[in-house]
C-alpha positions as CSV (number, residue, x, y, z in Angstrom):
1,M,53.3,-27.5,29.5
2,N,50.5,-30.1,29.5
3,N,49.9,-30.4,33.2
4,L,46.7,-32.5,32.8
5,D,48.4,-35.5,31.3
6,L,51.1,-35.3,34.0
7,K,48.5,-35.2,36.8
8,Y,46.6,-38.1,35.2
9,K,49.7,-40.2,34.9
10,A,50.6,-39.4,38.5
11,L,47.2,-40.6,39.5
12,L,47.7,-43.9,37.6
13,Q,51.1,-44.4,39.2
14,H,49.6,-43.7,42.7
15,I,46.9,-46.3,42.2
16,L,49.5,-48.9,41.0
17,G,51.8,-48.1,44.0
18,K,49.3,-47.6,46.8
19,G,46.1,-49.2,45.7
20,V,44.5,-52.1,47.6
21,E,42.7,-55.0,46.0
22,K,38.9,-54.9,46.1
23,E,36.1,-57.0,44.6
24,D,33.4,-55.2,42.6
25,R,30.0,-55.8,41.1
26,T,31.4,-56.7,37.7
27,G,33.5,-59.6,39.0
28,T,36.6,-58.2,37.3
29,G,38.4,-57.0,40.5
30,T,40.2,-53.7,41.0
31,I,43.0,-52.0,42.8
32,S,41.7,-48.9,44.5
33,V,42.4,-45.8,46.5
34,F,40.0,-43.5,48.2
35,G,39.6,-39.7,48.0
36,K,41.6,-38.0,45.3
37,Q,41.2,-34.7,43.4
38,I,42.1,-33.6,39.9
39,R,42.2,-29.9,38.8
40,H,42.6,-28.2,35.5
41,D,42.9,-24.6,34.5
42,M,40.9,-24.2,31.3
43,S,43.2,-21.4,30.2
44,E,45.9,-24.0,29.7
45,G,43.9,-25.7,26.9
46,F,41.0,-28.2,26.4
47,P,41.6,-31.2,28.8
48,L,41.7,-34.0,26.3
49,L,44.4,-36.5,27.2
50,T,47.2,-36.7,24.6
51,T,48.9,-39.8,26.0
52,K,46.3,-41.9,24.2
53,K,43.8,-41.0,21.5
54,M,40.4,-40.1,22.9
55,A,37.1,-41.0,21.3
56,V,35.9,-37.4,21.1
57,K,32.7,-38.0,19.2
58,T,31.6,-40.7,21.6
59,M,32.1,-38.3,24.6
60,M,30.3,-35.4,22.9
61,T,27.4,-37.6,21.9
62,E,26.9,-38.9,25.5
63,L,26.9,-35.3,26.8
64,K,24.3,-34.2,24.3
65,W,22.2,-37.3,25.4
66,F,22.4,-36.2,29.0
67,L,21.5,-32.6,28.2
68,K,18.5,-33.8,26.1
69,G,17.2,-35.5,29.2
70,D,17.2,-38.8,27.2
71,T,17.6,-42.1,29.0
72,N,17.2,-44.6,26.1
73,I,20.3,-45.9,24.3
74,K,18.7,-45.6,20.9
75,Y,19.9,-42.0,20.4
76,L,23.4,-43.2,21.4
77,V,23.6,-46.2,19.1
78,D,22.1,-44.2,16.2
79,N,24.9,-41.8,16.6
80,G,27.7,-44.4,17.0
81,C,28.1,-44.2,20.8
82,N,28.2,-47.7,22.3
83,I,29.4,-47.1,25.9
84,W,26.0,-47.9,27.4
85,N,25.3,-50.9,25.3
86,G,26.6,-53.4,27.8
87,D,24.4,-52.0,30.6
88,A,21.3,-52.1,28.5
89,Y,22.0,-55.6,27.3
90,K,22.7,-56.9,30.8
91,K,19.4,-55.5,32.0
92,Y,17.6,-57.1,29.0
93,V,19.2,-60.6,29.6
94,T,18.3,-60.4,33.3
95,K,14.7,-59.5,32.7
96,V,14.2,-62.0,30.0
97,N,15.7,-64.8,32.2
98,M,13.3,-63.8,35.0
99,Q,10.3,-64.6,32.7
100,P,9.0,-68.1,33.2
101,G,9.3,-70.6,30.3
102,V,11.6,-68.5,28.1
103,P,14.0,-70.8,26.1
104,M,17.7,-69.7,26.1
105,G,17.5,-69.6,22.3
106,D,15.0,-66.8,22.5
107,I,17.6,-64.5,24.1
108,L,19.3,-62.3,21.5
109,S,23.1,-61.9,21.4
110,Q,24.4,-58.5,22.2
111,K,25.1,-57.8,18.6
112,E,21.5,-58.8,17.7
113,F,20.1,-56.8,20.6
114,I,21.8,-53.6,19.4
115,E,20.7,-54.2,15.8
116,Q,17.1,-54.6,17.1
117,I,17.4,-51.3,19.0
118,K,18.5,-49.6,15.8
119,T,15.7,-51.0,13.6
120,D,12.7,-51.7,15.8
121,D,11.3,-48.6,17.6
122,E,8.9,-50.6,19.7
123,F,11.7,-52.9,20.8
124,A,14.0,-49.9,21.5
125,T,11.3,-48.2,23.6
126,K,10.9,-51.4,25.8
127,W,14.5,-52.6,26.1
128,G,16.7,-49.5,25.4
129,E,15.4,-47.7,28.4
130,L,17.9,-47.3,31.3
131,G,15.6,-45.8,33.9
132,P,15.8,-42.3,35.5
133,I,19.6,-41.9,35.1
134,Y,21.6,-38.7,34.5
135,G,19.6,-36.9,31.8
136,K,16.3,-37.5,33.6
137,Q,17.6,-36.1,36.9
138,W,19.4,-33.1,35.2
139,R,16.3,-32.1,33.2
140,D,13.2,-33.6,34.9
141,W,13.9,-34.2,38.6
142,K,10.6,-35.3,40.3
143,S,9.8,-34.8,43.9
144,Q,6.5,-35.3,45.9
145,K,5.4,-32.3,47.9
146,F,2.9,-32.6,50.7
147,N,0.8,-30.2,52.7
148,V,0.3,-32.2,55.9
149,A,-2.3,-29.8,57.3
150,K,-4.5,-30.1,54.3
151,G,-3.7,-33.7,53.4
152,E,-2.8,-32.6,49.9
153,G,0.2,-33.6,47.7
154,Y,1.5,-32.7,44.3
155,L,4.4,-33.6,42.0
156,L,7.2,-31.1,41.5
157,Q,9.2,-31.3,38.3
158,I,12.5,-29.4,38.1
159,D,14.7,-28.8,35.1
160,Q,18.0,-28.4,37.0
161,I,20.1,-27.4,34.0
162,A,17.7,-24.6,33.0
163,K,17.4,-23.5,36.6
164,V,21.2,-23.4,37.3
165,I,21.7,-21.3,34.1
166,V,19.0,-18.8,35.2
167,D,20.4,-18.6,38.7
168,L,24.0,-18.2,37.4
169,K,22.9,-15.2,35.3
170,N,20.8,-13.6,38.0
171,N,22.8,-14.4,41.1
172,P,26.3,-15.4,40.0
173,D,27.7,-15.3,43.6
174,S,25.2,-17.7,44.9
175,R,26.5,-20.7,46.8
176,R,23.6,-22.8,45.6
177,L,24.5,-23.3,42.0
178,M,24.3,-27.0,42.1
179,V,22.9,-29.9,40.0
180,S,22.4,-33.4,41.4
181,A,21.8,-36.8,39.8
182,W,21.6,-38.7,43.1
183,N,17.8,-38.9,43.5
184,V,17.6,-41.3,46.4
185,G,13.9,-42.1,45.8
186,E,14.6,-43.3,42.2
187,L,18.0,-45.1,42.6
188,D,16.3,-48.5,42.5
189,E,14.8,-47.7,39.2
190,M,18.1,-46.9,37.5
191,T,20.0,-49.5,35.5
192,L,23.2,-48.0,37.0
193,P,23.2,-45.4,39.8
194,P,25.2,-42.3,38.8
195,C,29.0,-42.5,39.2
196,H,29.4,-38.8,38.8
197,Y,26.5,-37.7,41.0
198,G,26.5,-33.9,41.0
199,F,28.3,-30.7,40.2
200,Q,28.6,-27.2,41.5
201,L,29.4,-23.9,39.8
202,Y,31.4,-21.0,41.3
203,T,32.1,-17.5,40.0
204,R,34.6,-14.8,40.7
205,N,35.4,-11.4,39.1
206,S,37.7,-11.6,36.1
207,T,41.2,-10.1,36.5
208,R,42.4,-7.2,34.5
209,E,44.4,-9.5,32.2
210,E,41.4,-11.8,31.7
211,K,39.2,-8.8,30.7
212,I,41.8,-7.8,28.1
213,T,41.9,-11.3,26.7
214,N,38.1,-11.8,26.9
215,P,36.6,-8.3,26.3
216,G,33.1,-7.9,27.7
217,K,33.4,-10.8,30.1
218,Y,33.5,-9.8,33.7
219,K,33.0,-13.1,35.5
220,V,34.9,-16.4,35.5
221,V,32.9,-19.5,36.2
222,S,34.4,-22.8,37.5
223,L,32.9,-26.2,37.8
224,M,33.5,-28.9,40.4
225,W,32.0,-32.4,40.0
226,N,31.7,-35.2,42.5
227,Q,32.2,-38.8,41.6
228,R,31.6,-41.8,43.9
229,S,33.2,-44.4,41.6
230,V,36.0,-43.8,39.1
231,D,37.0,-46.2,36.3
232,T,40.4,-44.4,36.1
233,F,41.6,-45.8,32.8
234,L,38.5,-45.7,30.6
235,G,36.0,-43.5,32.4
236,L,37.9,-40.7,34.0
237,P,39.4,-39.2,30.8
238,F,35.8,-39.0,29.4
239,N,34.5,-37.4,32.6
240,I,37.2,-34.8,32.5
241,A,36.6,-33.8,28.9
242,S,32.8,-34.1,29.3
243,Y,32.6,-31.7,32.3
244,A,35.1,-29.4,30.6
245,T,32.7,-29.2,27.6
246,L,29.7,-28.6,29.9
247,L,31.7,-25.9,31.7
248,Q,32.5,-24.2,28.4
249,L,28.9,-24.4,27.2
250,I,27.6,-22.8,30.4
251,A,30.3,-20.1,30.4
252,D,29.4,-19.2,26.8
253,E,25.7,-19.2,27.6
254,C,26.2,-16.8,30.5
255,N,28.9,-14.6,28.8
256,M,31.6,-15.7,31.2
257,I,35.1,-17.1,31.1
258,A,35.6,-20.8,31.7
259,G,37.9,-21.0,34.8
260,E,38.9,-24.1,36.7
261,L,37.6,-27.7,36.4
262,I,37.8,-29.7,39.5
263,G,37.0,-33.4,40.1
264,N,36.4,-34.8,43.6
265,L,36.9,-38.5,43.3
266,G,35.8,-41.2,45.7
267,D,36.7,-44.9,45.0
268,V,39.4,-44.3,42.4
269,H,40.3,-47.6,40.8
270,L,42.0,-49.5,38.0
271,Y,40.3,-52.7,36.9
272,K,42.8,-55.6,37.0
273,N,42.5,-56.0,33.2
274,H,43.6,-52.4,32.7
275,I,46.9,-52.6,34.7
276,E,49.2,-53.2,31.7
277,Q,47.5,-50.6,29.7
278,A,47.9,-48.0,32.5
279,K,51.7,-48.8,32.7
280,E,51.9,-48.3,28.9
281,Q,50.3,-44.9,29.2
282,I,52.4,-43.8,32.1
283,G,55.5,-44.3,29.9
284,R,54.3,-41.9,27.2
285,E,55.3,-38.2,27.0
286,P,52.5,-35.8,26.7
287,Y,51.9,-33.4,23.8
288,K,50.6,-29.9,24.1
289,L,46.8,-29.7,24.9
290,P,44.4,-28.9,22.1
291,T,41.9,-26.1,22.0
292,A,38.1,-26.5,21.5
293,E,35.5,-24.2,19.8
294,F,31.8,-24.6,20.1
295,S,29.1,-23.2,17.9
296,N,25.4,-23.4,17.1
297,V,24.9,-24.1,20.8
298,D,21.4,-24.8,22.1
299,I,22.2,-26.2,25.5
300,L,18.6,-26.8,26.6
301,N,18.0,-29.0,23.6
302,G,21.3,-30.8,23.9
303,E,22.7,-29.5,20.6
304,F,26.0,-28.0,19.7
305,D,28.8,-28.2,17.1
306,Y,32.4,-28.5,18.1
307,T,35.9,-28.3,16.6
308,I,39.0,-29.6,18.3
309,N,42.1,-27.8,17.1
310,D,45.7,-29.0,17.1
311,Y,45.0,-32.3,18.8
312,E,48.2,-34.3,18.7
313,Y,48.0,-37.7,20.5
314,H,49.6,-41.1,21.0
315,P,47.8,-44.2,19.6
316,T,44.7,-45.6,21.2
317,I,45.2,-48.1,24.0
318,K,42.4,-50.7,23.9
319,A,41.0,-52.0,27.2
320,P,37.8,-54.0,27.9
321,L,34.8,-52.2,29.5
322,S,33.4,-53.9,32.6
323,N,29.6,-53.8,33.0
């Protein structure tokens, strides 16, 4: 049975039935609930929703971008991933409008803006940058350290992904296997503060049955991520599949079995222009979950190949992205 789609549809139904109206920064408006959790056992299949077709390549490209430590949309648009275009364009328009004496005709349309990102490296370097968001914090967290007695200070740079993998291999029962994207000192420099702001890893010994199915693997690793703001219709299905991929990549890197995926969700909302789409998805019957295979994995360079097997799905349900 596909429990993931059932849990996801139940969450949509809960928001529709119990959600309260709230305003938001985009001006779209939402109906919202606070404090939910979604769980998935990876042994049941790869958690890619089947009640609508998922844009798998887009999701995988964004995760590679995070793992590379990249924060410029050029890599994304060059690889057909457009989910951050609106945020970059909004930042561009705001900054250009703040410059004195700039005629409105000098502001590019979003289509022209993205084409310029693709074709003009200098323009992309200046305007495609989103600040120290996810990838920067995952791979290059910066912190000032001071020796008060000596009056000295230095800059500490931490590759959190590399560190958590080393720690997981050397001390798998540690309770400190954590990665954070919520760098308080740099939030004001980010185009958008992280919605999913951190994750924690947890291991246990594999059972006798798991050892038979996965010979040579004696530990099971699970991942729990925390998310302050959840666009439940468009964003959450991506978050689930993205963190499932990250969990599987880490498990493979450490010769472990991917266990449970858990999402702790804060402000869980449906945008008002997603309500009818959510109702349509609730009415669909799930198919069996697919499986996923990963190869040529170089996690610290953000590279991997993937194959999704036996993915049966209902048609795409289009919905606008609010920026």
